[in-house]
C-alpha positions in Angstrom: 3.1 -44.6 11.0 5.6 -47.1 9.5 5.1 -45.5 6.1 6.4 -42.1 7.4 9.3 -43.8 9.2 10.3 -45.8 6.2 9.9 -42.8 3.9 12.1 -40.7 6.3 14.7 -43.4 6.2 14.7 -43.4 2.4 15.0 -39.6 2.2 17.9 -39.7 4.7 19.7 -42.3 2.6 19.2 -40.0 -0.4 20.6 -37.0 1.5 17.3 -35.2 2.0 17.7 -34.7 5.7 15.1 -31.9 6.0 12.5 -34.1 4.3 13.5 -37.0 6.5 13.0 -34.9 9.6 9.5 -33.9 8.4 8.6 -37.6 8.0 10.1 -38.5 11.4 8.0 -35.6 12.9 4.9 -37.1 11.4 5.8 -40.5 12.8 6.3 -39.1 16.2 2.9 -37.3 16.0 1.3 -40.7 15.6 3.5 -42.5 18.2 5.4 -40.1 20.5 7.2 -43.1 22.1 8.8 -44.7 19.1 12.5 -44.8 19.9 13.6 -45.5 16.3 12.0 -42.3 15.0 13.9 -40.3 17.7 17.1 -42.1 16.9 16.8 -41.5 13.1 15.7 -37.9 13.6 18.7 -37.4 15.8 21.1 -38.6 13.1 19.4 -36.4 10.5 19.6 -33.3 12.7 23.2 -34.0 13.4 23.9 -34.2 9.6 22.3 -30.8 9.3 24.6 -29.4 12.0 21.8 -29.2 14.7 23.9 -30.5 17.6 21.4 -29.4 20.3 18.4 -30.9 18.5 20.3 -34.2 17.9 21.3 -34.4 21.5 17.7 -33.8 22.7 16.4 -36.6 20.5 19.3 -38.9 21.5 18.5 -38.2 25.2 14.9 -39.4 24.6 16.2 -42.7 23.2 18.8 -43.3 25.8 16.7 -42.5 28.9 15.9 -45.6 31.0 
């Protein structure tokens, strides 16, 4: 799980947002409650112009 999360972060830092989202998706398949994966995926989606998808992920992180 951490490997996908870390690889997603590396891809995002290199500008490969689509690849990063794929890795964050794999992370969330393994642990659907991992807030950092939702947060990172939200930023990647926003960078690709997916405002709605970014907002949905952000909401999952910010819910009490």
